[in-house]
N, C-alpha and C positions, 0 to 999 in steps of 0.2 A: 246502730243508732249513734248519732253524734252525741258525745258526752254532755253537751250543753242542753240536750233535750231530755236528759235523765230526770227522774223525779227528785224533788227537793222538798224538805219538810219545814213548815213554819216553826218558830222558836217554841211556841206553846200551842199544841194541837187543840187543846180544850178551849182556850181563850180566843183562838184565831181560826176557828173551823171554817167560817165563811170565806176568809181571806185565802185559805188553802184551796177551797173549791174554785174561787175566782181565778187564781193564778194557775190552776190546773186545766183551765179551758184551753184546748189545743188550737181552735180556730181563731186566729188573731183578730178577725174582723166580725166576729159573731155579734148579733144585735137582737133586741127584742125585750119583752117585758120580763122574762125570766132572768136574763143577763142584767137588766137594770136593777131588779130587786136584789140580786146577789151582790151587785156592786154597792148598793146602799147599805146592806147588812155588813159587808166587809169594811166599809168606811166607819160605821159605828164601832166595830170591833177595834179598829186601829186608833180611833179617837180615844177610846177607853184605855188602850195600851199605853199611849203616850201621856195621857193625863195622869195615870197612876205612876209614871216614872219620871216626871219632871215638873217643876213649878211653872216653867214658861208656858207649856201648852195647857196645863191645868187652868192657869189664869186666862189664857186666850179663849178656852172653851167656855169659861164661866162669864165671859163678857156680856153686856146687855144685848138683848135681841136685835136691835137695829144694826149692830156691828158684827152680826154672825151671819155672813152670806151663805147662800146655798148654790149648788149647781143642779139645775133641773128643779123638780118639785120636792124631792125627797132627801137629797144629799147635803147635809151640813158641811160647809167647807170654810172654816176660819182661815183668813188670809195671812200668809207670811210672804213678804217680798223676798225675792232671791238675794237682794243685797244684804238682808239680815245675816246671811251665812258668811258674808265677807267680814263681819265684825264680831260675830259670836260663835262659840262652839257649844252646841246644845245636844247632848246625847241622851238617848233613852235606854242605853245599855251600859254596863260597866266597861271601862276602858280595855280590860283584858279580853273582852269579847269582840273587839274591833278586828276584823279580818283584813280590811283594806282601808287605806287613807289616801284620798285623792284631792287635788286642788284644781281650781278653775283657771288659773292665770299663769303668766310666765314668771321670770325670776325676780321681777320687781312689781310694785303696785299691790293693790288689794287682791286678796285671794279668798275664794270660798273654800272653807275647810269642811270636807264631807267625809263621814265615817260610815263604813258599811260592815254589818255583821255578815256571817256566811249566808244566811237566808236571803238578805236583801241583794247582795251582789249576784248570787246564783239565780235568783228570781228574775233580775233584770237581764242577765245573760240568756236565760231561757226564753224571755220575750224576743230578744234579737234573733235567737236561733229559730224560733217558730215563724217569725216573719221571713227570714231568709229561706226557710223550708217552704213556706207558702208560695214564694216566688220562684222556687226551683234553684236556688243559689247554693244549696249544700251539695257538693259534688265530691264525695270521698274517693271516687275512682278517677277523677280528672284533675291532675296536677295543673297548677297555674303559676305564672310569674306575677309578683306583686311589685307595684310602685306605690309607695306610701308617702303622700304629701303631708307628713306629720313628723314629729320629733323622733330622731333615733334614740333608742333607749340608752340611758346613762345612769350611773350610780346616783341614787337620791331623787331621780326624776319621778314626780308623782302626778303629772298632768293627766287629766281625764281623757283628753283627746288621744294622747299617745297610748294609754291603756286600751282605749276602745279600738283604735285602728290595728294594733297588734293582735287584739282578741279576734277581730274579723278575719284574720288569716287562718283561723281554726276551721273554717267552713269548706276549704279546699286545700289539699296538700300543696305545699310550696316547693317549687323547683328553685326559685331564687326570690329574695326579698331585698328591695332597695329602698332606702329612706331618702327623701328629698332634703330634709333638715338634718344635716350631718353634725354629729357631736364632735367638737374640736378639742375637748379637754377643759375648756373654760366657758363653754356655751354651745350654741348651735348656729350653723350657717346654711343658707339656702344654696344648694349646689345645682344651679340651673343648667349648666353644661353637662353635668353628670346625668340629669334627668333626660335631656335631649339624647345623649348617647345611649341611655338605658332603653328609651322607647325605640330607637333605631335597632338596637340589638334584639329586643323582644319581638319586633315586627318580623324578624328573620327566623324566629324559632317556631316550633310546631305546637305550642300550648297557648291557651287563652291567657290574657293579661287582665289583672284586676287592679284598678287605680282607685285608691281610697284617700280621703282626707280633704284638706282645705281647697276650695275651688279656685281661690285667687292664685295659688301657686301653679295649678294646672294651666290656668289661662296665661300666666306669665311664661310658662314653658312653650305653649303654642305660639305666643307672640314672638318669642325668641327664635323659634324654628322658622317662622315666616320671615323675620328680619334677616336671618342667615341665608334666605333663598332656598331652603330645603324643601323638597317635594313632599306632598302629603304621604302619610304612612297608612298602611292597612293592617291593623292588628288582627291576630287570628280570630276566627269565628268563635263565639262564646265569650268574648272579652266583655268586661263589665266595669262601669264607673259608679262608685258609691261615694258621694261627697258629703261633707259635714263641716261645720264650724263657721260658715258664712264668709262674707267679704269684709268684716269689721276692720276698720283702719284703712281700707282702700275703696271706700264708697265711690270715690271719683273715677275709679277704673272698673267698677262693676258693670257688667253687661246685663241687659235683660235676659231672663232665664232662657227664653226661646233662642235668642241670638247666641248665647254661650253654648247651649247644647248643639246648635247647628255648627258652631266652630269645632267642637269636639268631633262631631260626625265627619266634617269635612277634612280635618287634619289627621284623624286617627282611624276613620272608617268604622266607628262604633255606632250602631243605630240608636235612635232616640229612646226607644223603650228599654235600652240597656244602660241608660244614663239616668241615675236617680239621685236626688238630693235627700238629705235627712235633716231632722231637727232633734236636738236633745241638749242636755246640759248636765254638769256634775251635780247640780242641785235637784234635778229631776231626770233620772236615768231611764225612764220609759222611752223606748225608741219610736220615733215617728219617721216613717220611710215612704217616699213617694210611690204611688201606684204607676202603672204604665202611662197614665195620662197626667202624671206629675202633680198629683194632689196629695197632701199630707193627711192621710186618713188617721183618725183616732182609734187605737186598738181597744179591744174589749176590756183590757185591764186598766184603762184610764178614762177620764172625761176632760173636756176642754170647754172653756167659756171665754168670752171677751168682755172686758170691763172698761167703763168710762174712765178716762185718764184723770178726771177731776173728782168724780164722786165714787168711783169703783162700783157703781151699779152695773148689773149685767146688761149688755147690749144685744139687740136682735141680730139675726143673720145678716152678714154683709157689711156691718158697720165696723169701723176700726177703733181699737182700744188696746189696753194691756192684755196680753195673753195670760190666762189663768189655767194652770194644769193641775189635775187632781188624780191621785192614785194611792190606794192603801198599801201598795206593795212594800213600802219602806218601814221597817221596824226599828232601825238603828238611830234615826234622827227624825224629829217631827217636821219632815219636809214633804208631807203627803198632800199639801194644798198650797202651791207656790205661784205667786204672781211674778211673771218674768218681766224683764225690762224691754221686751220686744213688743212692737205694735203689730197686731194681727187682725184678721177678719175671719169669722167662722161661717161655714156654709153647710147646708144639708147634703147628706150622701146622695140624694136624688139628683143633685146638680153635677155629678161626675158620671160619665158613661161606663166606668169600670164596675165590676160586680160587687165591690165592697159597699155595704149599705150605711156605714157609719159616717158621722160628720167629718169634715176635713177643714183645715185652716190654711191660710196664706199668711206668711210672715212678710211684713212691709218694711222692716228695719227696726233699729233701736229707737227708743223714745228719748228725745232730748240729748243733751251733752252731759257726759258723766266722767268722773275720774276713774271709774271702775274699768279694769282691764280684763279682757277675756283671753283665752288661749290664742284666738285668731288675731287679736290686737298685738299681742306679744310677738306672734309669728310675723305679722306684717312689718314689724320693725326690722326684721332681717332682710326685707326687700328694699329698704331705703337706699336711694342712689342707683337703683337698677332701672333700666328702661329697655 
């Protein structure tokens, strides 16, 4: 068994019994009345957990009824905007119980400071592992080569994207790992020619390739290959692309998803069902991974809603608004009901031909113009002056 699938216990088994049961569900896209009732019970437990451990959430929970939104009919979900965590550190655990501290941005600008106890980070990792297992991507007997379009580890680096991409290397043994954003001693630089050479070398070897990280950097590599007049490559069978972080900072160069995936297939020989985007953030670490039809289904451990950008009222399926993500998994910080800065639309599971019955969402971009910087924005600055 992959160690990230191993059992993990909540901080207080008596107070968080339903949360334990919810996070112990092994089928990532289970749905139905029983799962819904368990989710609502787990949310009530974690509301009480955070209210007893901090003035901020206790006051939020006690706000007048009109300002206490729900998700569905039964789940109370007081709203906290993701930008709150860029300005405030609010913990529901003693500092000495912090097992991991991650940030959301680069070396300058506003950063979300997120703190994880052992339960929270291991619960999130187990969710990722169960989704990878669901899609058959845990291959302990099949080594792979990795090309990571993310930051090379460096002393003091706490970026959530770097942590995640290096963690994803645990699901198949690594023959070689190459980072696209190389540590220089004083920062990171995007090594586009190194990426081209790496892909050429990997194409000649006999193991699958896993490409993880920011899609803009992969696109830039493929553009450079075309500009250099290089022929398309055919990466070994079983190769996989799992993207994350979005195109923030390079919206002018972003391709429509279908066109970008076709470019990856054309230049690298990876079929479309082996190219998946993901959505996640350091403020909400539940993984959202595309199915083979490229829909971001909501796993059993979370719920999603879309809210009007002016009133924050819930919107019906298909309409665009702020993405609101809810999950009781986090016990370290009251970030279990977070309104993201992303515009999205929610859709019923029946509108996707894949077997997963849960709702899915489409992200349509960031809302408005903000000074807030994400990992992808910081990374995009490394591409300035390149064409």
